[in-house]
Structure formats: C-alpha cells, structure tokens
C-alpha positions as CSV (number, residue, x, y, z in Angstrom):
1,M,6.3,8.9,6.0
2,I,7.9,10.1,2.8
3,N,6.6,11.5,-0.5
4,I,7.0,9.1,-3.3
5,P,7.1,10.7,-6.8
6,F,5.4,8.9,-9.7
7,Q,7.6,6.1,-10.9
8,T,7.4,2.9,-12.8
9,I,9.0,-0.3,-11.6
10,N,10.9,-2.4,-14.0
11,W,11.0,-5.7,-12.1
12,S,13.3,-7.3,-14.6
13,A,16.0,-4.8,-13.5
14,I,15.7,-5.6,-9.8
15,Q,18.1,-8.1,-8.4
16,K,16.7,-11.5,-7.2
17,E,17.8,-12.7,-3.8
18,E,17.3,-16.3,-2.6
19,Y,16.2,-17.2,0.9
20,P,16.0,-20.9,2.0
21,G,12.8,-22.0,3.7
22,E,12.4,-25.0,6.0
23,T,11.9,-26.7,2.7
24,G,12.2,-25.1,-0.8
25,T,13.3,-21.5,-1.5
26,A,11.9,-18.0,-1.7
27,I,13.1,-15.6,-4.4
28,W,12.7,-11.9,-3.5
29,Q,12.9,-8.8,-5.7
30,T,12.7,-5.8,-3.3
31,L,12.1,-2.1,-3.8
32,Q,12.6,-0.1,-0.6
33,L,11.1,3.4,-0.5
34,G,11.7,4.8,3.0
35,G,9.4,2.9,5.3
36,L,7.6,1.2,2.4
37,R,8.8,-2.1,1.0
38,I,7.4,-3.6,-2.2
39,R,8.4,-7.1,-3.3
40,I,7.7,-9.7,-5.9
41,V,8.2,-13.0,-4.1
42,E,8.3,-16.5,-5.7
43,Y,8.1,-19.6,-3.6
44,S,9.4,-22.8,-5.1
45,E,7.5,-26.1,-5.3
46,G,7.5,-27.6,-1.8
47,Y,8.2,-24.3,0.0
48,L,7.5,-24.0,3.7
49,A,8.7,-20.9,5.6
50,D,11.4,-21.4,8.2
51,H,9.8,-19.1,10.7
52,W,6.5,-17.7,12.0
53,C,6.1,-14.1,10.9
54,E,4.4,-11.3,12.9
55,K,5.0,-8.5,10.4
56,G,2.0,-6.9,8.8
57,H,1.6,-7.3,5.0
58,I,-0.6,-6.8,2.1
59,V,-0.2,-10.0,0.0
60,H,-1.7,-10.4,-3.4
61,C,-1.4,-13.8,-5.2
62,L,-0.3,-13.2,-8.8
63,E,0.1,-16.8,-10.0
64,G,-0.4,-20.2,-8.5
65,E,-1.6,-20.8,-5.0
66,F,-0.3,-21.0,-1.4
67,V,-1.5,-21.7,2.1
68,S,-1.3,-19.0,4.7
69,E,-1.1,-20.8,8.1
70,R,-1.6,-19.1,11.4
71,L,-0.1,-20.3,14.7
72,S,-3.6,-20.8,16.0
73,G,-4.0,-23.6,13.4
74,E,-6.2,-21.8,10.9
75,K,-5.3,-22.1,7.3
76,D,-6.4,-20.1,4.2
77,V,-5.7,-21.2,0.6
78,L,-5.1,-18.2,-1.6
79,K,-5.2,-18.5,-5.4
80,A,-4.3,-16.1,-8.2
81,G,-6.4,-13.0,-7.7
82,D,-6.8,-13.5,-3.9
83,S,-5.2,-11.2,-1.2
84,F,-4.8,-10.9,2.5
85,V,-3.9,-8.0,4.8
86,V,-2.8,-7.8,8.4
87,S,-1.2,-5.3,10.7
88,D,2.1,-5.9,12.6
89,N,1.9,-8.1,15.6
90,L,-1.8,-9.2,15.1
91,S,-1.0,-12.6,13.6
92,S,1.8,-15.2,13.7
93,H,1.6,-16.6,10.2
94,R,3.8,-18.5,7.7
95,S,3.4,-19.6,4.0
96,Q,3.5,-22.9,2.3
97,S,3.3,-23.7,-1.4
98,I,3.0,-27.1,-2.9
99,N,3.4,-26.2,-6.6
100,G,5.0,-22.8,-6.4
101,V,3.5,-19.3,-6.3
102,K,4.3,-15.7,-7.3
103,L,3.2,-12.9,-4.9
104,L,3.2,-9.2,-4.7
105,I,3.9,-8.2,-1.1
106,I,3.7,-4.7,0.3
107,D,4.6,-3.9,3.9
108,G,6.0,-1.1,5.9
109,D,5.5,1.5,8.6
110,F,1.9,2.1,7.6
111,L,1.0,-1.4,9.0
112,K,2.2,-0.8,12.5
113,H,-0.3,-1.9,15.1
114,F,-1.7,0.9,17.3
115,E,-3.6,0.3,20.5
C-alpha cells in the first residue's frame, strides 16, 4: 500500500490507448498509483471483450449501458449510475456493449482474494 496525497485528475490530459475487442474497441485512459489503477474506459458500439477476465474491479457506469457476462452464463445489464464490484479470481467475466458505454473502473492490490 502507498500513501496517495490529495490530487485532482484532469482526464483530458491523460493519453488514450486503444485495445481491440473480439468486436469493436475499448479506449482506456489510465492513472496508475502504486498498486491502484484508475481508468476511464469507453467501449465502442458493438464491443465484445476478447477474453474472460478474472481480475477484481469496481466498475461504475458513467454513460450508456453494457452487459457484464459471467462464464457461468449469468448476465447483468448495467446502466448509467449502476456499479459492480468483485475481488480477484472470484468471477470469470467479460463486457459487451451494443450502443457504446463510458465506465470508471478502479482495481488494484486491495481487491486480491484472500482465503
């Protein structure tokens, strides 16, 4: 763990990186603070993740909507104002967006799964 002094985040000054999905693209803006990662992520129309993720996240939907699908077949539709949280290695999940979405995603060491 690290101490993080008070700071504001000017997202317009943070570089955008593009990641292709199985279909569509994801655009990430990432701020890394030690073991804490904070991102604004935008999925294009028709986006489907190209992998099943087992990392823990706190995900908050800022604009639009998306489907969080789990390997077990369960699906949740999250709309603007909705969130989900999961620890590392407790879910295999992936995202899909029909019309595009903008998310705030926070993850890091604090979400490690402990037995």
